[in-house]
Backbone as JSON, one array per atom type, in Angstrom:
{
  "sequence": "XXXXXXXXXXXXXXXXXXXXXXXXXXXXXXXXXXXXXXXXXXXXXXXXXXXXXXXXXXXXXXXXXXXXXXXXXXXXXXXXXXXXXXXXXXXXXXXXXXXXXXXXXXXXXXXXXXXXXXXXXXXXXXXXXXXXXXXXXXXXXXXXXXXXXXXXXXXXXXXXXXXXXXXXXXXXXXXXXXXXXXXXXXXXXXXXXXXXXXXXXXXXXXXXXXXXXXXXXXXXXXXXXXXXXXXXXXXXXXXXXXXXX",
  "N": [[37.18, -38.9, 3.72], [36.28, -36.6, 1.27], [33.26, -35.54, 0.1], [31.72, -34.12, -2.78], [29.76, -31.15, -2.57], [26.28, -31.3, -2.74], [24.26, -29.6, -4.98], [21.19, -27.87, -5.35], [18.95, -28.25, -8.2], [17.68, -25.91, -9.0], [19.39, -23.87, -8.08], [21.64, -24.49, -9.6], [20.66, -23.93, -12.17], [20.19, -21.15, -12.0], [22.82, -20.25, -11.51], [23.99, -21.01, -13.92], [22.63, -19.4, -15.79], [23.41, -16.85, -14.89], [26.19, -17.0, -15.26], [26.36, -17.29, -18.05], [25.23, -14.87, -18.92], [27.04, -13.08, -17.77], [29.4, -13.77, -19.12], [28.71, -12.89, -21.63], [28.51, -10.17, -21.12], [31.11, -9.59, -20.43], [32.45, -9.08, -22.74], [31.97, -6.45, -23.15], [33.37, -5.45, -21.12], [32.17, -5.52, -18.56], [30.65, -6.7, -15.63], [27.8, -8.08, -14.16], [25.22, -8.7, -11.74], [22.41, -10.99, -11.69], [20.11, -9.67, -10.85], [20.81, -6.98, -11.32], [21.02, -7.0, -14.09], [18.38, -7.57, -14.75], [17.08, -5.23, -13.85], [18.31, -3.36, -15.55], [17.43, -4.24, -18.1], [14.68, -3.87, -17.78], [14.58, -1.08, -17.43], [15.56, -0.31, -19.93], [13.52, -1.22, -21.64], [11.42, 0.39, -20.73], [12.37, 2.98, -21.38], [12.5, 2.75, -24.16], [9.76, 2.47, -24.8], [8.9, 4.96, -23.87], [10.25, 6.79, -25.57], [9.24, 6.05, -28.09], [6.38, 5.84, -27.92], [5.3, 7.64, -26.0], [6.75, 10.12, -26.21], [6.93, 10.12, -28.95], [9.01, 10.38, -30.83], [9.89, 8.9, -32.93], [8.37, 9.55, -35.07], [9.7, 11.54, -36.3], [12.46, 11.07, -36.16], [15.06, 8.62, -36.62], [16.46, 6.22, -34.41], [18.84, 4.86, -32.05], [19.2, 2.99, -29.11], [21.51, 2.86, -26.58], [23.01, 0.95, -24.06], [25.14, 2.12, -21.64], [26.71, 2.11, -19.16], [27.11, 1.34, -15.64], [26.88, 2.37, -12.22], [27.45, 2.77, -8.68], [26.59, 3.9, -5.37], [26.57, 4.45, -1.82], [23.87, 4.24, -1.32], [22.39, 3.82, -3.66], [21.88, 2.43, -6.98], [23.02, 3.1, -10.23], [22.1, 3.41, -13.64], [23.08, 3.91, -16.97], [22.02, 5.23, -20.02], [22.2, 5.9, -23.53], [20.62, 7.41, -26.08], [20.88, 7.74, -29.62], [19.99, 9.98, -32.06], [18.9, 10.46, -35.42], [18.21, 11.81, -38.74], [18.23, 10.83, -41.41], [18.72, 7.65, -43.1], [21.49, 7.26, -43.58], [23.15, 9.15, -41.71], [24.25, 12.57, -41.54], [24.84, 13.86, -39.23], [24.34, 13.36, -35.71], [22.23, 13.43, -32.78], [22.68, 13.27, -29.36], [21.89, 12.24, -26.01], [21.87, 11.65, -22.47], [20.44, 9.21, -20.36], [19.76, 8.73, -16.93], [19.16, 6.17, -14.82], [17.92, 5.43, -11.72], [18.07, 3.39, -8.91], [17.1, 2.76, -5.62], [18.6, 1.38, -2.69], [16.77, -0.53, -0.54], [15.95, -1.51, 2.69], [15.09, -4.87, 3.32], [11.69, -5.79, 4.08], [10.72, -6.47, 7.42], [9.22, -9.29, 8.57], [8.12, -10.14, 10.93], [6.72, -8.89, 13.52], [5.51, -6.56, 12.51], [4.23, -7.38, 10.13], [2.36, -9.19, 11.14], [0.83, -7.41, 12.62], [-0.32, -5.83, 10.6], [-1.87, -7.76, 9.31], [-3.73, -8.45, 11.32], [-5.04, -5.97, 11.63], [-6.17, -5.56, 9.07], [-7.81, -7.82, 8.89], [-9.55, -7.33, 11.04], [-10.77, -4.98, 10.13], [-12.16, -5.93, 7.87], [-13.89, -7.7, 9.16], [-15.42, -5.93, 10.77], [-16.64, -4.41, 8.79], [-18.27, -6.34, 7.56], [-19.88, -6.96, 9.76], [-21.25, -4.53, 10.25], [-22.65, -4.17, 7.84], [-23.95, -6.61, 7.17], [-24.67, -8.11, 9.47], [-25.64, -6.27, 11.48], [-27.03, -4.67, 9.72], [-27.06, -1.93, 9.13], [-26.74, -0.38, 6.92], [-29.12, -0.26, 5.64], [-30.38, 1.93, 6.61], [-28.53, 3.96, 6.99], [-25.73, 5.73, 5.55], [-22.22, 5.08, 5.55], [-18.77, 5.39, 6.61], [-15.77, 3.68, 7.2], [-12.96, 4.12, 9.14], [-9.54, 3.52, 9.71], [-7.83, 4.36, 12.56], [-5.63, 4.39, 14.49], [-3.0, 2.72, 16.37], [-1.95, 1.06, 19.36], [-0.03, -0.16, 22.2], [0.48, -2.22, 25.08], [1.88, -3.89, 27.95], [0.79, -6.4, 27.6], [-0.94, -6.55, 25.42], [-1.95, -5.7, 22.06], [-3.48, -2.93, 20.52], [-5.99, -1.84, 18.28], [-7.56, 0.8, 16.58], [-10.63, 1.92, 15.33], [-12.91, 4.01, 13.5], [-16.22, 4.46, 12.74], [-18.21, 6.4, 10.72], [-21.4, 7.52, 10.57], [-24.1, 8.62, 8.53], [-27.05, 10.31, 7.3], [-28.05, 11.16, 4.55], [-30.39, 13.15, 2.7], [-32.89, 14.02, 0.19], [-33.43, 16.72, 0.42], [-31.25, 17.54, 1.91], [-28.5, 16.75, 0.67], [-25.87, 16.8, 1.5], [-25.24, 15.72, 4.6], [-26.67, 17.06, 7.62], [-25.68, 16.38, 10.11], [-23.56, 13.96, 11.71], [-22.97, 10.67, 13.08], [-20.7, 9.06, 15.13], [-19.07, 5.96, 15.71], [-16.92, 4.26, 17.8], [-14.47, 1.84, 17.6], [-12.58, -0.66, 19.27], [-10.03, -2.91, 18.99], [-8.61, -5.63, 20.54], [-5.72, -7.41, 20.77], [-4.32, -9.99, 22.33], [-1.09, -11.0, 23.37], [0.06, -12.55, 25.3], [-0.6, -15.15, 25.76], [0.28, -18.52, 24.69], [1.19, -19.0, 21.21], [-0.3, -21.04, 19.89], [-2.53, -21.2, 21.47], [-3.71, -18.77, 21.49], [-6.39, -16.55, 21.88], [-9.24, -15.4, 19.91], [-9.04, -12.04, 18.77], [-10.51, -9.55, 20.84], [-13.34, -7.37, 20.43], [-14.68, -4.24, 21.0], [-17.15, -1.62, 21.16], [-18.03, 1.86, 21.18], [-20.49, 4.31, 21.33], [-20.65, 7.6, 20.03], [-20.51, 10.24, 22.34], [-21.19, 8.69, 24.5], [-20.08, 6.68, 27.27], [-20.08, 4.03, 27.78], [-18.9, 0.82, 26.98], [-19.35, -1.77, 24.6], [-19.5, -5.22, 23.81], [-18.81, -6.53, 20.65], [-19.62, -9.05, 19.97], [-21.83, -9.68, 21.51], [-23.62, -7.56, 21.77], [-25.86, -5.67, 19.88], [-25.62, -3.05, 17.62], [-28.01, -0.73, 17.27], [-30.17, 1.14, 15.0], [-31.52, 3.24, 16.31], [-29.87, 4.25, 18.32], [-27.91, 5.63, 16.89], [-29.5, 7.46, 15.5], [-30.4, 9.01, 17.63], [-28.07, 10.36, 18.39], [-27.57, 11.86, 16.06], [-29.9, 13.47, 15.92], [-29.63, 14.89, 18.3], [-27.36, 16.43, 17.76], [-28.31, 17.98, 15.62], [-30.35, 19.45, 16.87], [-28.78, 20.88, 18.68], [-27.23, 22.45, 16.95], [-29.26, 23.98, 15.82], [-30.13, 25.45, 18.01], [-27.85, 26.96, 18.5], [-27.81, 28.48, 16.17], [-30.08, 30.04, 16.59], [-29.26, 31.61, 18.71], [-27.44, 33.12, 17.41], [-24.64, 33.19, 17.51], [-22.65, 32.95, 15.71]],
  "CA": [[36.9, -38.71, 2.29], [35.47, -35.42, 1.06], [32.29, -35.66, -0.97], [31.32, -32.81, -3.32], [28.5, -30.66, -2.05], [25.16, -31.44, -3.66], [23.61, -28.31, -5.2], [19.86, -28.05, -5.97], [18.87, -27.97, -9.63], [17.31, -24.5, -9.19], [20.6, -23.06, -7.93], [22.49, -24.73, -10.76], [20.1, -23.21, -13.31], [20.45, -19.72, -11.81], [24.25, -20.02, -11.71], [24.27, -21.12, -15.35], [22.13, -18.2, -16.47], [24.26, -15.72, -14.5], [27.5, -17.14, -15.9], [26.22, -17.01, -19.48], [25.04, -13.43, -19.09], [28.29, -12.39, -17.43], [30.34, -13.97, -20.21], [28.32, -11.99, -22.71], [28.81, -8.81, -20.72], [32.55, -9.41, -20.33], [32.92, -8.52, -24.0], [31.89, -5.01, -22.98], [34.15, -5.07, -19.94], [31.23, -5.23, -17.49], [30.04, -7.87, -14.99], [26.63, -7.68, -13.38], [24.42, -9.77, -11.16], [21.16, -11.23, -12.4], [19.18, -8.61, -10.48], [21.19, -5.76, -12.02], [20.65, -7.16, -15.49], [16.93, -7.46, -14.86], [16.74, -3.81, -13.74], [18.76, -2.69, -16.76], [16.54, -4.59, -19.2], [13.4, -3.2, -17.52], [14.75, 0.34, -17.73], [15.69, -0.15, -21.38], [12.18, -1.37, -22.23], [10.64, 1.58, -20.37], [12.86, 4.11, -22.17], [12.07, 2.52, -25.55], [8.34, 2.81, -24.89], [8.76, 6.41, -23.68], [10.71, 7.48, -26.78], [8.44, 5.74, -29.27], [4.94, 6.0, -27.77], [4.94, 8.82, -25.24], [7.33, 11.31, -26.84], [6.68, 9.97, -30.39], [10.15, 10.91, -31.57], [10.11, 8.11, -34.13], [7.69, 10.19, -36.2], [10.63, 12.5, -36.92], [13.84, 10.61, -36.16], [15.47, 7.26, -36.37], [17.3, 6.26, -33.22], [19.36, 3.64, -31.44], [19.37, 3.16, -27.67], [22.7, 2.12, -26.13], [23.3, 0.85, -22.63], [26.52, 2.55, -21.55], [27.48, 1.72, -17.99], [26.39, 1.42, -14.38], [27.71, 2.72, -11.06], [26.71, 2.66, -7.43], [27.13, 4.53, -4.18], [26.15, 3.77, -0.59], [22.42, 4.1, -1.21], [21.68, 3.65, -4.93], [22.52, 1.89, -8.16], [22.74, 3.98, -11.36], [22.25, 2.82, -14.97], [23.2, 5.01, -17.93], [21.64, 4.91, -21.39], [22.41, 7.01, -24.45], [20.01, 7.26, -27.4], [21.44, 8.56, -30.7], [18.93, 10.28, -33.02], [19.3, 10.98, -36.72], [17.07, 12.05, -39.62], [18.32, 10.0, -42.6], [19.34, 6.34, -42.84], [22.94, 7.49, -43.48], [23.09, 10.51, -41.17], [25.42, 13.44, -41.54], [25.09, 14.21, -37.83], [23.41, 12.76, -34.76], [22.03, 14.14, -31.51], [22.69, 12.29, -28.27], [21.74, 12.69, -24.64], [22.08, 10.54, -21.55], [19.47, 8.92, -19.32], [20.26, 8.13, -15.69], [18.12, 5.41, -14.15], [18.4, 5.28, -10.35], [17.33, 2.51, -8.01], [17.58, 2.9, -4.24], [18.65, 0.18, -1.87], [15.81, -0.47, 0.55], [16.08, -2.64, 3.61], [13.97, -5.79, 3.16], [10.73, -5.67, 5.18], [10.77, -7.48, 8.48], [7.89, -9.86, 8.52], [7.69, -10.69, 12.2], [5.62, -8.27, 14.24], [4.81, -5.58, 11.68], [3.35, -8.07, 9.21], [1.23, -9.7, 11.92], [0.0, -6.28, 12.97], [-1.1, -5.46, 9.42], [-2.85, -8.8, 9.07], [-4.81, -8.32, 12.3], [-5.8, -4.76, 11.34], [-6.97, -5.78, 7.87], [-8.85, -8.79, 9.21], [-10.54, -6.65, 11.88], [-11.54, -4.05, 9.3], [-13.09, -6.72, 7.07], [-14.91, -8.22, 10.06], [-16.3, -4.84, 11.16], [-17.46, -4.07, 7.62], [-19.31, -7.37, 7.42], [-20.81, -6.83, 10.89], [-22.09, -3.35, 10.05], [-23.51, -4.27, 6.66], [-24.75, -7.83, 7.05], [-25.23, -8.55, 10.76], [-26.46, -5.19, 12.04], [-27.82, -4.14, 8.6], [-27.21, -0.48, 9.3], [-26.73, 0.28, 5.61], [-30.5, -0.05, 5.2], [-30.83, 3.22, 7.14], [-27.47, 4.97, 6.97], [-24.48, 5.59, 4.81], [-21.14, 5.11, 6.54], [-17.37, 5.2, 6.21], [-14.98, 3.08, 8.27], [-11.59, 4.63, 9.09], [-8.54, 3.0, 10.65], [-7.31, 5.56, 13.2], [-4.31, 4.29, 15.09], [-2.77, 1.51, 17.16], [-1.13, 1.24, 20.56], [0.28, -1.42, 22.84], [0.96, -2.21, 26.46], [2.71, -5.05, 28.26], [0.14, -7.68, 27.32], [-1.84, -6.55, 24.27], [-1.86, -4.71, 20.98], [-4.81, -2.37, 20.31], [-6.25, -1.18, 17.0], [-8.71, 1.69, 16.76], [-11.39, 2.24, 14.12], [-14.04, 4.92, 13.66], [-17.25, 4.39, 11.71], [-18.98, 7.63, 10.69], [-22.71, 7.26, 9.96], [-24.85, 9.79, 8.15], [-28.35, 10.01, 6.69], [-28.36, 12.21, 3.58], [-31.74, 13.16, 2.13], [-33.01, 14.82, -1.03], [-33.34, 18.13, 0.81], [-29.89, 17.77, 2.42], [-27.58, 15.72, 0.17], [-24.77, 16.82, 2.46], [-25.98, 15.57, 5.86], [-26.5, 18.11, 8.62], [-24.92, 15.87, 11.25], [-23.12, 12.57, 11.62], [-22.8, 9.96, 14.34], [-19.51, 8.22, 15.08], [-18.96, 4.8, 16.58], [-15.5, 3.99, 17.97], [-14.19, 0.43, 17.84], [-11.25, -1.0, 19.77], [-9.7, -4.33, 18.82], [-7.53, -6.01, 21.46], [-5.05, -8.66, 20.42], [-3.44, -10.36, 23.43], [0.02, -11.85, 22.98], [0.67, -13.17, 26.48], [-0.84, -16.57, 25.67], [1.06, -19.2, 23.65], [0.61, -18.77, 19.88], [-1.3, -22.03, 19.5], [-3.71, -21.07, 22.32], [-4.11, -17.36, 21.54], [-7.8, -16.42, 21.54], [-9.61, -14.43, 18.87], [-9.02, -10.68, 19.32], [-11.81, -9.04, 21.3], [-13.74, -6.12, 19.81], [-15.7, -3.49, 21.72], [-17.47, -0.37, 20.51], [-18.62, 2.92, 21.99], [-21.19, 5.3, 20.52], [-20.24, 8.98, 20.3], [-21.25, 10.88, 23.42], [-21.43, 7.72, 25.57], [-18.85, 6.13, 27.85], [-20.22, 2.58, 27.94], [-18.35, 0.0, 25.91], [-20.15, -2.96, 24.35], [-18.81, -6.26, 23.06], [-19.43, -6.71, 19.34], [-20.19, -10.4, 19.86], [-23.04, -9.88, 22.3], [-24.49, -6.39, 21.73], [-26.15, -5.21, 18.53], [-25.76, -1.61, 17.45], [-29.29, -0.5, 16.6], [-30.25, 2.47, 14.38], [-32.04, 4.27, 17.21], [-28.75, 4.88, 19.03], [-27.28, 6.58, 15.98], [-30.46, 8.53, 15.23], [-30.43, 9.89, 18.8], [-26.89, 11.23, 18.32], [-27.75, 12.8, 14.96], [-30.93, 14.45, 16.29], [-29.08, 15.76, 19.33], [-26.47, 17.38, 17.1], [-29.12, 18.92, 14.84], [-31.0, 20.37, 17.81], [-27.76, 21.78, 19.23], [-26.88, 23.43, 15.92], [-30.4, 24.9, 15.68], [-30.1, 26.37, 19.15], [-26.74, 27.89, 18.28], [-28.23, 29.42, 15.13], [-31.04, 31.0, 17.17], [-28.52, 32.56, 19.54], [-26.65, 33.95, 16.49], [-23.28, 33.36, 18.03], [-21.72, 32.94, 14.58]],
  "C": [[35.95, -37.55, 2.12], [34.56, -35.62, -0.15], [31.94, -34.28, -1.5], [29.94, -32.42, -2.8], [27.41, -30.75, -3.13], [24.43, -30.1, -3.76], [22.25, -28.53, -5.85], [19.87, -27.65, -7.44], [18.51, -26.5, -9.88], [18.52, -23.6, -9.08], [21.54, -23.25, -9.11], [21.99, -23.96, -11.98], [20.37, -21.71, -13.21], [21.92, -19.41, -12.05], [24.62, -20.09, -13.19], [23.84, -19.88, -16.11], [23.02, -17.01, -16.17], [25.61, -15.8, -15.2], [27.43, -16.84, -17.39], [26.07, -15.51, -19.72], [26.32, -12.66, -18.79], [29.34, -12.58, -18.52], [30.02, -13.07, -21.4], [28.67, -10.54, -22.37], [30.32, -8.55, -20.63], [33.14, -8.84, -21.62], [32.87, -7.0, -23.97], [32.68, -4.54, -21.77], [33.28, -4.81, -18.73], [30.66, -6.54, -16.97], [28.92, -7.39, -14.09], [25.97, -8.91, -12.8], [23.13, -9.91, -11.95], [20.14, -10.14, -12.09], [19.5, -7.31, -11.21], [20.83, -5.83, -13.49], [19.14, -7.03, -15.69], [16.48, -6.0, -14.77], [17.14, -3.06, -15.0], [17.85, -2.98, -17.94], [15.17, -3.94, -19.02], [13.48, -1.72, -17.84], [14.86, 0.58, -19.23], [14.34, -0.28, -22.07], [11.31, -0.15, -21.94], [11.07, 2.79, -21.2], [12.46, 3.97, -23.63], [10.6, 2.9, -25.73], [8.11, 4.32, -24.74], [9.13, 7.16, -24.95], [9.74, 7.28, -27.94], [6.97, 6.09, -29.11], [4.54, 7.27, -27.02], [5.45, 10.1, -25.89], [7.13, 11.32, -28.36], [7.79, 10.58, -31.24], [10.42, 10.13, -32.84], [9.31, 8.63, -35.31], [8.62, 11.11, -36.97], [12.03, 11.93, -37.1], [13.91, 9.09, -36.19], [16.43, 7.28, -35.19], [17.8, 4.86, -32.86], [19.62, 3.92, -29.97], [20.5, 2.26, -27.19], [22.77, 2.12, -24.61], [24.79, 1.09, -22.43], [27.27, 1.94, -20.37], [26.56, 1.72, -16.79], [27.39, 1.78, -13.28], [26.84, 2.63, -9.83], [27.4, 3.49, -6.36], [26.58, 3.8, -2.96], [24.66, 3.48, -0.56], [21.72, 3.72, -2.5], [22.56, 2.98, -5.97], [22.09, 2.73, -9.36], [23.01, 3.23, -12.67], [22.18, 3.95, -15.99], [22.89, 4.5, -19.34], [21.86, 6.14, -22.26], [21.71, 6.7, -25.77], [20.66, 8.22, -28.4], [20.37, 8.73, -31.76], [19.52, 10.8, -34.32], [18.07, 11.11, -37.6], [17.08, 11.1, -40.8], [18.95, 8.66, -42.25], [20.86, 6.41, -42.75], [23.1, 8.92, -43.0], [24.4, 11.26, -41.36], [25.81, 13.85, -40.13], [24.03, 13.55, -36.97], [23.31, 13.64, -33.52], [21.9, 13.1, -30.4], [22.44, 12.98, -26.94], [21.75, 11.45, -23.74], [20.93, 10.44, -20.56], [20.19, 8.33, -18.11], [19.1, 7.47, -14.98], [18.64, 5.02, -12.77], [17.49, 4.35, -9.58], [17.95, 2.61, -6.62], [17.6, 1.55, -3.56], [17.72, 0.36, -0.69], [15.99, -1.71, 1.4], [14.89, -3.56, 3.45], [13.01, -5.68, 4.34], [10.87, -6.8, 6.18], [9.35, -7.99, 8.72], [7.34, -10.24, 9.89], [6.48, -9.98, 12.79], [4.83, -7.32, 13.37], [3.83, -6.26, 10.75], [2.14, -8.62, 9.94], [0.27, -8.58, 12.29], [-0.88, -5.88, 11.8], [-2.18, -6.48, 9.15], [-4.01, -8.68, 10.04], [-5.67, -7.1, 12.0], [-6.69, -4.95, 10.13], [-8.09, -6.76, 8.13], [-9.94, -8.15, 10.06], [-11.39, -5.7, 11.07], [-12.56, -4.8, 8.45], [-14.22, -7.27, 7.94], [-15.91, -7.13, 10.46], [-17.19, -4.41, 9.99], [-18.59, -5.07, 7.43], [-20.34, -7.27, 8.54], [-21.77, -5.67, 10.67], [-23.1, -3.56, 8.93], [-24.44, -5.47, 6.69], [-25.38, -8.27, 8.37], [-26.13, -7.49, 11.36], [-27.36, -4.55, 10.99], [-28.08, -2.64, 8.75], [-27.21, 0.26, 7.97], [-28.14, 0.4, 5.03], [-31.02, 1.32, 5.61], [-29.8, 4.32, 6.94], [-26.46, 4.69, 5.85], [-23.34, 5.72, 5.82], [-19.79, 4.99, 5.86], [-16.6, 4.69, 7.42], [-13.53, 3.5, 8.1], [-10.74, 3.91, 10.13], [-7.8, 4.19, 11.23], [-5.86, 5.41, 13.68], [-4.16, 2.93, 15.76], [-1.88, 1.87, 18.34], [-0.89, -0.13, 21.17], [0.65, -1.18, 24.28], [1.73, -3.5, 26.69], [2.1, -6.37, 27.79], [-0.64, -7.72, 26.02], [-1.45, -5.49, 23.26], [-3.3, -4.25, 20.68], [-4.86, -1.67, 18.95], [-7.56, -0.41, 17.12], [-9.32, 2.03, 15.4], [-12.52, 3.22, 14.48], [-14.97, 4.76, 12.46], [-18.12, 5.64, 11.81], [-20.25, 7.37, 9.91], [-23.4, 8.58, 9.66], [-26.13, 9.36, 7.45], [-28.71, 11.14, 5.71], [-29.77, 12.04, 3.01], [-31.73, 13.98, 0.84], [-32.86, 16.3, -0.7], [-31.92, 18.49, 1.27], [-28.97, 16.65, 1.92], [-26.3, 15.64, 1.01], [-25.4, 16.8, 3.85], [-25.66, 16.67, 6.85], [-25.64, 17.66, 9.79], [-24.57, 14.41, 11.0], [-23.01, 11.98, 13.02], [-21.62, 9.0, 14.2], [-19.61, 7.09, 16.09], [-17.49, 4.4, 16.6], [-15.3, 2.52, 18.36], [-12.75, 0.28, 18.34], [-11.07, -2.51, 19.67], [-8.49, -4.63, 19.68], [-7.0, -7.38, 21.08], [-4.04, -8.97, 21.52], [-2.32, -11.26, 22.92], [0.76, -12.4, 24.19], [0.44, -14.68, 26.48], [0.08, -17.2, 24.62], [0.4, -19.02, 22.29], [-0.46, -19.76, 19.49], [-2.56, -21.96, 20.36], [-4.21, -19.63, 22.37], [-5.57, -17.22, 21.11], [-8.02, -15.42, 20.4], [-9.58, -13.03, 19.48], [-10.43, -10.2, 19.69], [-12.07, -7.67, 20.67], [-14.87, -5.49, 20.62], [-15.95, -2.2, 20.96], [-18.13, 0.58, 21.49], [-19.23, 3.95, 21.06], [-20.75, 6.7, 20.97], [-21.14, 9.61, 21.37], [-21.55, 9.97, 24.59], [-20.09, 7.15, 26.03], [-18.92, 4.61, 28.01], [-19.66, 1.86, 26.72], [-19.13, -1.3, 25.81], [-19.34, -3.94, 23.5], [-19.56, -6.51, 21.75], [-20.12, -8.06, 19.24], [-21.56, -10.51, 20.5], [-24.05, -8.72, 22.21], [-24.64, -5.94, 20.29], [-26.31, -3.69, 18.53], [-27.03, -1.35, 16.64], [-29.34, 0.91, 16.02], [-30.71, 3.57, 15.32], [-30.92, 4.98, 17.98], [-28.09, 5.95, 18.16], [-28.22, 7.75, 15.66], [-30.53, 9.51, 16.39], [-29.24, 10.85, 18.77], [-27.07, 12.28, 17.24], [-28.78, 13.87, 15.32], [-30.41, 15.4, 17.36], [-28.15, 16.81, 18.72], [-27.26, 18.42, 16.3], [-29.8, 19.93, 15.74], [-29.99, 21.36, 18.38], [-27.38, 22.85, 18.21], [-28.0, 24.43, 15.71], [-30.44, 25.9, 16.82], [-28.99, 27.4, 18.99], [-27.11, 28.92, 17.22], [-29.2, 30.45, 15.67], [-30.33, 32.04, 18.04], [-27.67, 33.49, 18.7], [-25.26, 34.25, 17.05], [-22.27, 33.44, 16.89], [-22.33, 33.7, 13.42]]
}
């Protein structure tokens, strides 16, 4: 015995709306999906606002906006509108032109690895910002900018790279003479099972140094950054004395 397939109420409601809209469109000899109708209505509202508020043609003309047709190719969907303008309520002549509204077909985003990568990078950036400002309190001495540089991967881990640029502008030098960079590397291991994967490790290295320090156990102190800035200023002063430039 064959039982009829049970359809969810949401699907029934969508099918009903689509069928009603298609029956209305059949009078014009045109059938469209719900998504196509939504795009067409959005484009019509945008064109109406453009004609009336941006171009302000209603100060001079009366008009009617007609949806004419739609077409598609391998990459895009096209919607055609034609506004007819006239001067008097019973016009002797009208002026018409055609709008072409184009939407491109884009492959839906794949949420697996790329989305996880973005989440880890954003979370790491927020964590580093909080560490610099609240835990290390470097903003009491410096101004800084945190930049996401790049990412890489090997057989066992995914790496994310950040650079924090610190400066110390003064009244005499609003544009700082030198800056100090700190390079962060975030390592996200994916060899462990997902339910046992540890928190990504974060290490940092001060510009001009090769030693890496774990963010969890080592505090970046202002003296390290001041040493880099002073070294750069002294180097630039020596170069100026030699008059090489």
